[in-house]
C-alpha angles and dihedrals in degrees: 000000000000111000128191124196115203142149115282113250133201090256089061097057097088093053094042090049091050091052090046092052091048093054108037134053090215104035126185109255120244089250090063091055090047090052091052092049089051095046108094096175110072105340121102113181117185138178133201117216131196131176090290096053129256109012099172145351144195140198113212129182117204124189128159096339092315117120123197118186099208098176133008128167144159123211111256096245091051097049116115093027100096097266094122092047091049091048092054092045090054093045090055092044090052095046096041096154100053119129099193132022126193136187140164122227133180109261089230094055097095095163092057093044091053091049091050091048089053087059093051101265115144128197109257106174144321129261103214117229091352095154126064092248089057096255117146122243121225110219110214126194134198119196123199126197 
């Protein structure tokens, strides 16, 4: 599978929003993705493409060597094919000087938690009832020397 990592563009928002809605019970609205694409200060939205189009995406915020992965997802039909792993590898290659990285993940999303652990993230604490359905978020942190 040939994968390409690139900045998200306005033309990608409809597809990204569609993927988001297909995966999450409380998806980000298209306007939120548009705001991230338009924010040139700390927001870094990216997509990963394969031969079938956009396979995954992420929204990262970077400020003074602190990286926060605010949203990351892989299209359902591309899950389990290394797209998420590739996406994280490229994020860390792009932000090669970060000292600390954070993300939130649903406590029930064991596959994602295991992937993040593979990349050195450790559970730090829970955010109680973080998601609209009342599920807790596990905040995970990766420290770099």
